[in-house]
Steps between C-alpha positions, in 0.01 A plus 500: 500500500596858439625678815263797483685678779784555251274738303514798737256716300252224402145629555291227335537123460281247323583131479458148628551425868804300604597408855836663438352823364669781687210717614502672834648785701803528268277603208469856626366658178256225402146645485305260279511120474304255289575139594377187329458171686612603847538180704375541853184421693466863611695823559697383806813434294444764232798739488457839662586777251450828693499722188239285320170674430352277226485120512332274248503126556399273213435131561639485854449186707343696789228337707458810719644849542635431850814703571399789275500745794877546455425678172296803616714723275351354179252729324379279216445123518381273223438126520443312174418137436537393860373145455553400866415824682198439723541744789569873476414579863854623573458785248320691778838529676598756234239746629676811622785438256548652156287258296289695247428252221416130514419267210398135507484342155417137430523399866203265486543320835458809719163449661487802733606853412373641831851589622515772234238690699755558775722704265362841596748700291503291181418706187466235230378139501459285189372144515489327162443142386478386862183291511239666719444737791206444734446876525681832495419583863867459596581816303323726751816495713704647210413864568774639270422273203499701175503220241331160511491245221334162503540331163405146402432441869137466597342670800260231621269743684481723191492799734733784401360745757804468735686703237263790570632519857858567390545879520822517293396259221542662156514185283319168524510240226339160464468257220 
């Protein structure tokens, strides 16, 4: 694997995960990372990159997001094709951090998105191709939410009225 710490001015990295991939505190300029196929059951062993503000994980082996609380500095998180991810409860531990944008795409095994409602300062949530949501009631805890998208993910209750109780909401999309 490439020793990323050797690239002192590297701001963005995109590539496949490798156990020897040199991510962490030595990557002082790294702001954005897209990783394919991260191998780990959760975030407990995921490298801490203090300068990181954008993280996109594609096809990770996560079962849960346990351990994510170490990453309160991240502003934008995206999870794509998480075939094993069932629990996102730990995402609530990012409340009070810097998280502004959260995307779940093709994470079909997540059965409960309720933890998102504990992210009081989140500004954008997109849930796409994720199966179904019982309702949108969980969103009422997201008082700063400006953008919400729910695409190719059914809302079983059919009730979109919780969106009307979000004072900052300027965009809502479904389909």
